[in-house]
PyMOL Python script that loads the backbone (N, CA, C, O; Angstrom):
from pymol import cmd

cmd.read_pdbstr("""\
ATOM      1  N   MET A   1       0.835  -1.177   0.011  1.00  0.00           N
ATOM      2  CA  MET A   1       0.013   0.002  -0.002  1.00  0.00           C
ATOM      3  C   MET A   1       0.840   1.285   0.017  1.00  0.00           C
ATOM      4  O   MET A   1       1.913   1.314   0.619  1.00  0.00           O
ATOM      5  N   THR A   2       0.402   2.249  -0.572  1.00  0.00           N
ATOM      6  CA  THR A   2       1.153   3.573  -0.621  1.00  0.00           C
ATOM      7  C   THR A   2       0.373   4.655  -0.055  1.00  0.00           C
ATOM      8  O   THR A   2       0.871   5.777   0.044  1.00  0.00           O
ATOM      9  N   ARG A   3      -0.890   4.393   0.349  1.00  0.00           N
ATOM     10  CA  ARG A   3      -1.774   5.399   0.941  1.00  0.00           C
ATOM     11  C   ARG A   3      -2.340   4.980   2.303  1.00  0.00           C
ATOM     12  O   ARG A   3      -2.474   3.782   2.556  1.00  0.00           O
ATOM     13  N   ASN A   4      -2.662   5.884   3.144  1.00  0.00           N
ATOM     14  CA  ASN A   4      -3.327   5.553   4.491  1.00  0.00           C
ATOM     15  C   ASN A   4      -4.650   4.801   4.246  1.00  0.00           C
ATOM     16  O   ASN A   4      -5.378   5.097   3.298  1.00  0.00           O
ATOM     17  N   SER A   5      -4.930   3.868   5.081  1.00  0.00           N
ATOM     18  CA  SER A   5      -6.188   3.247   5.000  1.00  0.00           C
ATOM     19  C   SER A   5      -6.727   3.018   6.461  1.00  0.00           C
ATOM     20  O   SER A   5      -6.706   1.885   6.942  1.00  0.00           O
ATOM     21  N   PRO A   6      -7.178   4.024   7.119  1.00  0.00           N
ATOM     22  CA  PRO A   6      -7.547   3.873   8.510  1.00  0.00           C
ATOM     23  C   PRO A   6      -8.760   2.913   8.830  1.00  0.00           C
ATOM     24  O   PRO A   6      -8.967   2.498   9.970  1.00  0.00           O
ATOM     25  N   ASN A   7      -9.509   2.604   7.794  1.00  0.00           N
ATOM     26  CA  ASN A   7     -10.602   1.714   7.939  1.00  0.00           C
ATOM     27  C   ASN A   7     -10.277   0.200   7.848  1.00  0.00           C
ATOM     28  O   ASN A   7     -11.107  -0.673   8.099  1.00  0.00           O
ATOM     29  N   LEU A   8      -9.060  -0.023   7.485  1.00  0.00           N
ATOM     30  CA  LEU A   8      -8.563  -1.407   7.327  1.00  0.00           C
ATOM     31  C   LEU A   8      -8.317  -1.995   8.650  1.00  0.00           C
ATOM     32  O   LEU A   8      -7.448  -1.508   9.373  1.00  0.00           O
ATOM     33  N   VAL A   9      -9.039  -3.038   9.034  1.00  0.00           N
ATOM     34  CA  VAL A   9      -9.018  -3.632  10.354  1.00  0.00           C
ATOM     35  C   VAL A   9      -8.586  -5.114  10.223  1.00  0.00           C
ATOM     36  O   VAL A   9      -8.528  -5.808  11.238  1.00  0.00           O
ATOM     37  N   ALA A  10      -8.288  -5.610   9.034  1.00  0.00           N
ATOM     38  CA  ALA A  10      -7.733  -6.970   8.846  1.00  0.00           C
ATOM     39  C   ALA A  10      -7.033  -6.939   7.549  1.00  0.00           C
ATOM     40  O   ALA A  10      -7.325  -6.093   6.704  1.00  0.00           O
ATOM     41  N   PRO A  11      -6.095  -7.855   7.354  1.00  0.00           N
ATOM     42  CA  PRO A  11      -5.400  -7.868   6.067  1.00  0.00           C
ATOM     43  C   PRO A  11      -6.325  -8.466   4.990  1.00  0.00           C
ATOM     44  O   PRO A  11      -7.321  -9.123   5.290  1.00  0.00           O
ATOM     45  N   PRO A  12      -5.948  -8.207   3.716  1.00  0.00           N
ATOM     46  CA  PRO A  12      -6.737  -8.724   2.655  1.00  0.00           C
ATOM     47  C   PRO A  12      -6.711 -10.277   2.762  1.00  0.00           C
ATOM     48  O   PRO A  12      -5.809 -10.880   3.343  1.00  0.00           O
ATOM     49  N   VAL A  13      -7.766 -10.873   2.158  1.00  0.00           N
ATOM     50  CA  VAL A  13      -7.965 -12.348   2.172  1.00  0.00           C
ATOM     51  C   VAL A  13      -6.686 -13.019   1.543  1.00  0.00           C
ATOM     52  O   VAL A  13      -6.224 -12.638   0.468  1.00  0.00           O
ATOM     53  N   GLY A  14      -6.154 -14.031   2.279  1.00  0.00           N
ATOM     54  CA  GLY A  14      -4.963 -14.736   1.914  1.00  0.00           C
ATOM     55  C   GLY A  14      -3.662 -14.140   2.342  1.00  0.00           C
ATOM     56  O   GLY A  14      -2.590 -14.610   1.960  1.00  0.00           O
ATOM     57  N   PHE A  15      -3.759 -13.018   3.203  1.00  0.00           N
ATOM     58  CA  PHE A  15      -2.503 -12.459   3.674  1.00  0.00           C
ATOM     59  C   PHE A  15      -2.609 -12.374   5.174  1.00  0.00           C
ATOM     60  O   PHE A  15      -3.715 -12.479   5.704  1.00  0.00           O
ATOM     61  N   HIS A  16      -1.483 -12.183   5.907  1.00  0.00           N
ATOM     62  CA  HIS A  16      -1.366 -12.123   7.285  1.00  0.00           C
ATOM     63  C   HIS A  16      -1.000 -10.664   7.815  1.00  0.00           C
ATOM     64  O   HIS A  16      -1.120 -10.331   8.994  1.00  0.00           O
ATOM     65  N   SER A  17      -0.567  -9.885   6.852  1.00  0.00           N
ATOM     66  CA  SER A  17      -0.097  -8.551   7.235  1.00  0.00           C
ATOM     67  C   SER A  17      -0.201  -7.578   6.039  1.00  0.00           C
ATOM     68  O   SER A  17      -0.587  -7.986   4.944  1.00  0.00           O
ATOM     69  N   VAL A  18       0.138  -6.312   6.250  1.00  0.00           N
ATOM     70  CA  VAL A  18       0.062  -5.317   5.185  1.00  0.00           C
ATOM     71  C   VAL A  18       1.384  -4.448   5.212  1.00  0.00           C
ATOM     72  O   VAL A  18       1.753  -3.880   6.240  1.00  0.00           O
ATOM     73  N   LEU A  19       1.986  -4.390   4.168  1.00  0.00           N
ATOM     74  CA  LEU A  19       3.185  -3.555   4.046  1.00  0.00           C
ATOM     75  C   LEU A  19       2.815  -2.166   3.402  1.00  0.00           C
ATOM     76  O   LEU A  19       2.158  -2.078   2.364  1.00  0.00           O
ATOM     77  N   GLY A  20       3.273  -1.141   4.078  1.00  0.00           N
ATOM     78  CA  GLY A  20       3.066   0.178   3.574  1.00  0.00           C
ATOM     79  C   GLY A  20       4.388   0.797   3.157  1.00  0.00           C
ATOM     80  O   GLY A  20       5.326   0.902   3.947  1.00  0.00           O
ATOM     81  N   GLU A  21       4.434   1.183   1.963  1.00  0.00           N
ATOM     82  CA  GLU A  21       5.675   1.832   1.468  1.00  0.00           C
ATOM     83  C   GLU A  21       5.381   3.202   0.839  1.00  0.00           C
ATOM     84  O   GLU A  21       4.554   3.317  -0.065  1.00  0.00           O
ATOM     85  N   PRO A  22       6.067   4.226   1.328  1.00  0.00           N
ATOM     86  CA  PRO A  22       5.757   5.633   0.796  1.00  0.00           C
ATOM     87  C   PRO A  22       6.296   5.709  -0.664  1.00  0.00           C
ATOM     88  O   PRO A  22       7.284   5.081  -1.043  1.00  0.00           O
ATOM     89  N   ASP A  23       5.569   6.519  -1.429  1.00  0.00           N
ATOM     90  CA  ASP A  23       6.114   7.008  -2.823  1.00  0.00           C
ATOM     91  C   ASP A  23       5.709   8.351  -2.934  1.00  0.00           C
ATOM     92  O   ASP A  23       5.068   8.876  -2.023  1.00  0.00           O
ATOM     93  N   ALA A  24       6.053   9.036  -4.083  1.00  0.00           N
ATOM     94  CA  ALA A  24       5.893  10.423  -4.223  1.00  0.00           C
ATOM     95  C   ALA A  24       4.450  10.836  -4.351  1.00  0.00           C
ATOM     96  O   ALA A  24       4.149  11.985  -4.029  1.00  0.00           O
ATOM     97  N   SER A  25       3.591  10.057  -4.762  1.00  0.00           N
ATOM     98  CA  SER A  25       2.143  10.375  -4.840  1.00  0.00           C
ATOM     99  C   SER A  25       1.313   9.892  -3.658  1.00  0.00           C
ATOM    100  O   SER A  25       0.153  10.277  -3.517  1.00  0.00           O
ATOM    101  N   GLY A  26       1.894   9.056  -2.812  1.00  0.00           N
ATOM    102  CA  GLY A  26       1.157   8.509  -1.775  1.00  0.00           C
ATOM    103  C   GLY A  26       1.056   9.331  -0.523  1.00  0.00           C
ATOM    104  O   GLY A  26       1.684  10.390  -0.512  1.00  0.00           O
ATOM    105  N   THR A  27       0.357   8.994   0.530  1.00  0.00           N
ATOM    106  CA  THR A  27       0.208   9.719   1.736  1.00  0.00           C
ATOM    107  C   THR A  27       1.045   9.161   2.879  1.00  0.00           C
ATOM    108  O   THR A  27       1.018   9.769   3.949  1.00  0.00           O
ATOM    109  N   LEU A  28       1.798   8.044   2.753  1.00  0.00           N
ATOM    110  CA  LEU A  28       2.597   7.525   3.790  1.00  0.00           C
ATOM    111  C   LEU A  28       3.939   8.227   3.887  1.00  0.00           C
ATOM    112  O   LEU A  28       4.561   8.544   2.873  1.00  0.00           O
ATOM    113  N   ASN A  29       4.381   8.467   5.116  1.00  0.00           N
ATOM    114  CA  ASN A  29       5.668   9.159   5.337  1.00  0.00           C
ATOM    115  C   ASN A  29       6.842   8.271   5.580  1.00  0.00           C
ATOM    116  O   ASN A  29       7.989   8.688   5.419  1.00  0.00           O
ATOM    117  N   TYR A  30       6.581   7.070   5.960  1.00  0.00           N
ATOM    118  CA  TYR A  30       7.630   6.089   6.241  1.00  0.00           C
ATOM    119  C   TYR A  30       7.218   4.611   6.055  1.00  0.00           C
ATOM    120  O   TYR A  30       6.029   4.302   6.126  1.00  0.00           O
ATOM    121  N   ASP A  31       8.117   3.754   5.833  1.00  0.00           N
ATOM    122  CA  ASP A  31       7.734   2.286   5.764  1.00  0.00           C
ATOM    123  C   ASP A  31       7.145   1.811   7.001  1.00  0.00           C
ATOM    124  O   ASP A  31       7.548   2.196   8.098  1.00  0.00           O
ATOM    125  N   GLU A  32       6.178   0.963   6.842  1.00  0.00           N
ATOM    126  CA  GLU A  32       5.544   0.237   8.067  1.00  0.00           C
ATOM    127  C   GLU A  32       5.086  -1.093   7.709  1.00  0.00           C
ATOM    128  O   GLU A  32       4.735  -1.354   6.559  1.00  0.00           O
ATOM    129  N   LEU A  33       5.077  -1.938   8.644  1.00  0.00           N
ATOM    130  CA  LEU A  33       4.411  -3.313   8.423  1.00  0.00           C
ATOM    131  C   LEU A  33       3.439  -3.543   9.495  1.00  0.00           C
ATOM    132  O   LEU A  33       3.799  -3.437  10.667  1.00  0.00           O
ATOM    133  N   VAL A  34       2.234  -3.851   9.183  1.00  0.00           N
ATOM    134  CA  VAL A  34       1.131  -3.983  10.133  1.00  0.00           C
ATOM    135  C   VAL A  34       0.836  -5.470  10.193  1.00  0.00           C
ATOM    136  O   VAL A  34       0.468  -6.091   9.196  1.00  0.00           O
ATOM    137  N   VAL A  35       1.007  -6.032  11.393  1.00  0.00           N
ATOM    138  CA  VAL A  35       0.573  -7.407  11.521  1.00  0.00           C
ATOM    139  C   VAL A  35      -0.539  -7.514  12.479  1.00  0.00           C
ATOM    140  O   VAL A  35      -0.492  -6.896  13.543  1.00  0.00           O
ATOM    141  N   TYR A  36      -1.553  -8.276  12.157  1.00  0.00           N
ATOM    142  CA  TYR A  36      -2.821  -8.257  12.851  1.00  0.00           C
ATOM    143  C   TYR A  36      -2.896  -9.358  13.885  1.00  0.00           C
ATOM    144  O   TYR A  36      -3.819  -9.370  14.700  1.00  0.00           O
ATOM    145  N   ASP A  37      -1.952 -10.283  13.877  1.00  0.00           N
ATOM    146  CA  ASP A  37      -1.964 -11.398  14.947  1.00  0.00           C
ATOM    147  C   ASP A  37      -0.683 -11.249  15.751  1.00  0.00           C
ATOM    148  O   ASP A  37       0.417 -11.280  15.199  1.00  0.00           O
ATOM    149  N   ASN A  38      -0.840 -11.082  17.107  1.00  0.00           N
ATOM    150  CA  ASN A  38       0.294 -10.866  18.024  1.00  0.00           C
ATOM    151  C   ASN A  38       1.163 -12.148  17.954  1.00  0.00           C
ATOM    152  O   ASN A  38       2.367 -12.000  18.162  1.00  0.00           O
ATOM    153  N   ASN A  39       0.706 -13.357  17.692  1.00  0.00           N
ATOM    154  CA  ASN A  39       1.413 -14.547  17.696  1.00  0.00           C
ATOM    155  C   ASN A  39       2.342 -14.594  16.447  1.00  0.00           C
ATOM    156  O   ASN A  39       3.223 -15.451  16.395  1.00  0.00           O
ATOM    157  N   ALA A  40       2.180 -13.758  15.511  1.00  0.00           N
ATOM    158  CA  ALA A  40       2.967 -13.672  14.251  1.00  0.00           C
ATOM    159  C   ALA A  40       4.165 -12.822  14.360  1.00  0.00           C
ATOM    160  O   ALA A  40       4.977 -12.767  13.436  1.00  0.00           O
ATOM    161  N   ILE A  41       4.311 -12.131  15.494  1.00  0.00           N
ATOM    162  CA  ILE A  41       5.329 -11.180  15.753  1.00  0.00           C
ATOM    163  C   ILE A  41       6.522 -11.904  16.395  1.00  0.00           C
ATOM    164  O   ILE A  41       6.351 -12.534  17.439  1.00  0.00           O
ATOM    165  N   ARG A  42       7.721 -11.832  15.806  1.00  0.00           N
ATOM    166  CA  ARG A  42       8.817 -12.412  16.412  1.00  0.00           C
ATOM    167  C   ARG A  42       9.976 -11.412  16.355  1.00  0.00           C
ATOM    168  O   ARG A  42      10.329 -10.885  15.300  1.00  0.00           O
ATOM    169  N   PRO A  43      10.562 -11.171  17.565  1.00  0.00           N
ATOM    170  CA  PRO A  43      11.716 -10.190  17.516  1.00  0.00           C
ATOM    171  C   PRO A  43      12.879 -10.766  16.858  1.00  0.00           C
ATOM    172  O   PRO A  43      13.144 -11.955  17.038  1.00  0.00           O
ATOM    173  N   ALA A  44      13.625  -9.998  16.082  1.00  0.00           N
ATOM    174  CA  ALA A  44      14.777 -10.498  15.350  1.00  0.00           C
ATOM    175  C   ALA A  44      16.067 -10.059  16.080  1.00  0.00           C
ATOM    176  O   ALA A  44      17.062 -10.778  15.989  1.00  0.00           O
ATOM    177  N   TYR A  45      16.102  -8.908  16.805  1.00  0.00           N
ATOM    178  CA  TYR A  45      17.294  -8.413  17.405  1.00  0.00           C
ATOM    179  C   TYR A  45      16.923  -7.880  18.812  1.00  0.00           C
ATOM    180  O   TYR A  45      15.769  -7.506  19.020  1.00  0.00           O
ATOM    181  N   LEU A  46      17.801  -7.838  19.717  1.00  0.00           N
ATOM    182  CA  LEU A  46      17.730  -7.218  20.995  1.00  0.00           C
ATOM    183  C   LEU A  46      18.874  -6.215  21.059  1.00  0.00           C
ATOM    184  O   LEU A  46      20.045  -6.585  20.974  1.00  0.00           O
ATOM    185  N   ILE A  47      18.520  -4.934  21.211  1.00  0.00           N
ATOM    186  CA  ILE A  47      19.648  -3.959  21.315  1.00  0.00           C
ATOM    187  C   ILE A  47      19.622  -3.380  22.662  1.00  0.00           C
ATOM    188  O   ILE A  47      18.584  -2.876  23.090  1.00  0.00           O
ATOM    189  N   ILE A  48      20.699  -3.421  23.356  1.00  0.00           N
ATOM    190  CA  ILE A  48      20.867  -2.954  24.764  1.00  0.00           C
ATOM    191  C   ILE A  48      21.894  -1.838  24.781  1.00  0.00           C
ATOM    192  O   ILE A  48      23.006  -2.014  24.286  1.00  0.00           O
ATOM    193  N   TYR A  49      21.530  -0.667  25.356  1.00  0.00           N
ATOM    194  CA  TYR A  49      22.422   0.497  25.490  1.00  0.00           C
ATOM    195  C   TYR A  49      23.048   0.504  26.808  1.00  0.00           C
ATOM    196  O   TYR A  49      23.832   1.402  27.115  1.00  0.00           O
TER     197      TYR A  49
END
""", "prot")
cmd.dss("prot")
cmd.show_as("cartoon", "prot")
cmd.util.cbc("prot")
cmd.orient("prot")
């Protein structure tokens, strides 16, 4: 997706998440990945300062 979709409450059929990528004509300001199932989230790194 390249535009905001505030009414989207679930991913499209056949998908588990939605990827938002900004482009010149879209309304997104930064890359984002929306995952709708907490069990599908896996941390890849732990950064400690």
